[in-house]
C-alpha positions as CSV (number, residue, x, y, z in Angstrom):
1,X,-12.4,5.0,-18.0
2,X,-10.8,5.6,-21.3
3,X,-7.2,6.6,-21.3
4,X,-7.7,9.8,-23.3
5,X,-4.3,9.9,-24.9
6,X,-1.1,8.0,-25.0
7,X,0.6,9.8,-22.1
8,X,-2.5,9.4,-19.9
9,X,-2.6,5.6,-20.7
10,X,1.0,5.4,-19.7
11,X,0.4,7.0,-16.4
12,X,-2.8,5.2,-15.5
13,X,-1.4,1.7,-16.5
14,X,2.2,2.0,-15.5
15,X,2.7,4.6,-12.8
16,X,-0.5,4.9,-10.8
17,X,-0.7,1.1,-10.1
18,X,2.9,1.3,-8.6
19,X,1.8,4.2,-6.4
20,X,-1.2,2.2,-5.2
21,X,0.4,-1.2,-4.8
22,X,0.4,-2.4,-1.2
23,X,-1.1,0.9,-0.1
24,X,-2.9,-0.8,2.8
25,X,0.5,-1.9,4.2
26,X,2.6,1.1,3.0
27,X,0.4,4.0,4.0
28,X,2.6,6.9,5.2
29,X,1.4,9.1,8.0
30,X,4.2,11.7,8.2
31,X,3.3,14.8,6.3
32,X,6.6,14.9,4.4
33,X,6.1,11.3,3.2
34,X,2.5,11.9,2.2
35,X,3.5,15.1,0.4
36,X,6.4,13.3,-1.4
37,X,4.0,10.7,-2.6
38,X,1.3,13.2,-3.7
39,X,3.8,15.2,-5.6
40,X,4.1,12.5,-8.3
41,X,0.6,13.1,-9.6
42,X,0.8,16.9,-10.3
43,X,4.1,16.3,-12.2
44,X,2.4,13.5,-14.2
45,X,-0.6,15.7,-14.9
46,X,1.7,18.4,-16.4
47,X,3.5,15.8,-18.5
48,X,0.2,14.2,-19.7
49,X,-1.4,17.5,-20.6
50,X,1.9,18.9,-21.9
51,X,1.1,22.1,-20.0
52,X,3.7,23.4,-17.6
53,X,2.1,26.8,-17.0
54,X,-1.4,26.2,-15.7
55,X,-2.1,25.3,-12.0
56,X,-1.9,21.6,-11.4
57,X,-5.3,21.7,-9.6
58,X,-7.1,22.5,-12.8
59,X,-5.1,19.9,-14.7
60,X,-6.0,17.2,-12.1
61,X,-9.7,18.2,-12.3
62,X,-9.6,18.1,-16.1
63,X,-8.1,14.7,-16.0
64,X,-10.5,13.6,-13.3
65,X,-7.7,12.2,-11.2
66,X,-8.4,11.8,-7.5
67,X,-5.9,12.4,-4.8
68,X,-3.7,9.3,-4.1
69,X,-4.8,9.4,-0.4
70,X,-8.3,8.3,-1.3
71,X,-7.4,5.0,-3.0
72,X,-4.9,4.3,-0.1
73,X,-7.7,4.9,2.4
74,X,-10.1,2.7,0.4
75,X,-7.5,0.0,0.1
76,X,-7.1,-0.1,3.9
77,X,-10.9,-0.2,4.4
78,X,-11.3,-3.1,1.9
79,X,-8.5,-5.0,3.6
80,X,-10.2,-4.4,6.9
81,X,-13.6,-5.5,5.5
82,X,-12.0,-8.7,4.4
83,X,-10.4,-9.3,7.7
84,X,-13.5,-8.5,9.8
85,X,-15.6,-10.9,7.5
86,X,-13.0,-13.7,7.6
87,X,-12.2,-13.3,3.9
88,X,-8.5,-12.7,4.5
89,X,-5.7,-15.0,5.6
90,X,-4.5,-12.2,7.8
91,X,-6.7,-12.1,10.9
92,X,-7.2,-8.9,12.9
93,X,-8.8,-10.7,15.7
94,X,-12.4,-9.9,16.4
95,X,-12.6,-6.2,17.1
96,X,-14.9,-5.6,20.0
97,X,-18.0,-3.4,19.5
98,X,-18.1,-0.2,21.5
99,X,-20.6,-0.3,24.3
100,X,-20.2,3.2,25.6
101,X,-20.8,5.3,22.4
102,X,-24.2,6.5,21.2
103,X,-23.6,5.2,17.7
104,X,-24.3,1.6,17.4
105,X,-22.1,-0.9,15.5
106,X,-18.9,1.0,16.0
107,X,-15.7,-0.8,16.8
108,X,-13.8,-0.1,20.0
109,X,-11.1,2.5,19.4
110,X,-8.0,2.6,21.6
111,X,-5.1,4.9,22.2
112,X,-1.7,3.3,21.5
113,X,1.2,4.6,23.6
114,X,3.7,4.9,20.7
115,X,3.4,6.7,17.4
116,X,4.8,3.6,15.7
117,X,1.6,1.7,16.5
118,X,-0.8,4.7,16.6
119,X,-0.3,5.3,12.9
120,X,-0.2,1.6,11.9
121,X,-2.9,-0.1,9.9
122,X,-5.3,-1.2,12.7
123,X,-5.8,1.9,14.8
124,X,-6.0,4.2,11.8
125,X,-8.4,2.0,9.9
126,X,-10.7,1.4,12.8
127,X,-11.3,5.2,13.0
128,X,-12.1,5.3,9.3
129,X,-14.3,2.2,9.6
130,X,-16.3,3.8,12.4
131,X,-16.9,6.9,10.2
132,X,-18.6,4.8,7.5
133,X,-22.4,4.3,7.5
134,X,-23.4,0.9,8.9
135,X,-25.2,0.1,5.7
136,X,-21.9,0.3,3.9
137,X,-20.1,-1.8,6.5
138,X,-22.8,-4.4,6.2
139,X,-22.5,-4.9,2.5
140,X,-22.7,-8.6,1.6
141,X,-19.6,-8.9,-0.6
142,X,-16.2,-7.3,-1.1
143,X,-17.3,-6.0,-4.6
144,X,-20.4,-4.3,-3.2
145,X,-18.3,-2.8,-0.4
146,X,-15.7,-1.5,-2.8
147,X,-18.4,-0.1,-5.1
148,X,-20.0,1.7,-2.1
149,X,-16.6,3.2,-1.2
150,X,-16.0,4.3,-4.8
151,X,-19.5,5.9,-4.8
152,X,-18.6,7.8,-1.6
153,X,-15.2,8.9,-3.1
154,X,-16.9,10.2,-6.3
155,X,-19.6,12.0,-4.4
156,X,-17.1,13.5,-1.9
157,X,-14.9,14.8,-4.7
158,X,-17.7,16.3,-6.6
159,X,-18.7,18.5,-3.7
């Protein structure tokens, strides 16, 4: 993607990477925290476009910037893919396949007793993982898995 202007380059090279850094580990679940994080992007869009009057939705669409929650989700899924395929130094154990659901190849979901654990990486990511097509989960490499996620993100945002 070309930067499309000095301000856009500044945002995409300096600000956005900071917002996405460690997103698999620092993924907020409280609405107020998610909102606070998502508020950065509309402000940046107004600055980049030098337009403080138009609605930020149209500015974000014009800049083709996705929500910050999508890269955070994809980052979690890539980290999980690496862990499941023993490509990460941080093991998640071997999640057990579900035997009672009708969909095959799903991982066992569980209900943690505390919100602290319920909204942590593993329980949240297993739910997202199970929502993916098996063909995507079975990709042979991290790069092909990441490309498949990117394709899903682009096709979901265009609908």
